[in-house]
C-alpha positions, 0 to 999 in steps of 0.5 A: 808183830814179834815172833816167838823163838824156837825152843832150845832143843830144836835150836840144838837140833838145827845146829847139829844139822849144820855141823853135819853139812859142814863135814860132808854136805847136807843130808839127802833128807832132813829128819823131822824133830822127834819127841818133844823136839818141836819148833814152836812159833807164836804170831799175833796179828796187827791191832787195826784202828777201830771202825768209824764212826765209833762214837756210838759203840766205843766205850769212853772210860773217862779222862786221861790227864797229861802227867798221869796214868789210868788203868782198865781191863781188857775183858775176855774179847777183842775190843777198844776203850777210849780216854779223853785228853785235854791239852793246850795248843802246842802240847807234846806228849808221850803215850804208852801202854806200860809194862808196869801195870799191864798183864802178861801177854796183852797185845795192844794198839794205840790211836789218837783222834781229834780235836773234838768238834761238833761232829766228834773226834774225826775218822783218821788217827792223828797218831797210831802205833801197834807194838813199839813199846815193851813186847806187844805193847804200844808206845807213841814217843811223841804226839804234838798237838797243834790245836788246843782241845779235847782229843781221844786216846783209844787203846785196842787189844787183839786178845781178850785175856781178862787182864789189866792194862795201864795207859800213861801220858807223859809231858815231853815238851811244849805247853805242858812243861811247868816252869821251862828253862832256857835251852842249853847252847846248841841243844840238839834237835832230834827229828821224828818224821810224820805224815803230812797233813791232808790239806797240805798234801792236796795243795802239793799234789795240785801244784805238782800237776801244773808243770812237768818240769817243776816238781816239789816235795814237802816232808814233816818232822817233829821234835820234842822241845821242853825249853823256854827259848826256841830251837836253833835254825842252824841246829835244825838244819844240821839234823836234816842234812844228817839224813842220807836222803839230803846228802847231796846238799851238804856241799853248798858252801853258802846256804841262804837264810830267810825270814818266812815272809821273804821265803814266799817269793823263793817258791815257784808260783804254783806252790805259793799257796802252801806258804800261808797254809803251813802257818795255818795248819800248825798254828805258827806265827809267821814272824817266828818261822825261819828258813835256811836254803841249800842249792845244788845243780847237776846235769844228766847229759845234753838238755839234762840240767837240773836245779834243786833247792832244799828249804828247811823251815823251822816252826819253833813255836809248834815244834815242827820242821818242814822240809820243802825241796823244790826242783826244776829240770830242762825239757 
């Protein structure tokens, strides 16, 4: 959380001490500020996710439609309120507790659960944020909903000041865009990293335990895309290679491009269950997905040869980029 700044008089006092030190060394004892020259700081705690199961005590205030906003009041103690958000598959939304319409000093947390099933909205937030918005307010700039259905957006606050807050849901891409236009030539793909889904992580962990000399990594990135035509694989690959952790692959002069079906045989056998699981998890058609692969090899000494392949998987319909890095080394 953000800390309050020291009062101006205290800062002037600290500057004076610095000047004295520059002239003749630091004083043997640092005098305490006198009178009103006090240093004040303010720290507010992180707003945690609501305890689960929360359906029995969480107040659900009503619907929040994409392209609209709702207002409510914090009351006089720390608490949570929920709003239902119903979307089509592959809808992309920005959620924010806005400065406009929210009382001064309100400190919020923002959490998204779902989609709703017969068992409720689930126990693990799909997205969450503490204070990426204005001041201590919360903002999720990009939430990509792969499955159609009803989701729950929860606002929590740490300080019940009895003030109003305003929650906004804006469409930023995907199925909620009315009358989308074709993408401009070389439209940029701006990547935002998110945690990998639990089912994919479990498959990856199991495959990585199979052989010591073969290990793979899988990372998920999303990108807002409000256009009617798909993103370019080359532009998506360039956005990935721009990240410093992948700079070792930039020197491959002849990267390969594959259909998603052809890519399966390029995966080590123990990792191939990920191939279909990726499509199922994100609701993507295999005929739409594309892969661009970069290779590098190096040696760390005798019997130290390493082979690595960076596979950039573009899922244009669901607006995801999966980066599957496959490694092997001599033993």
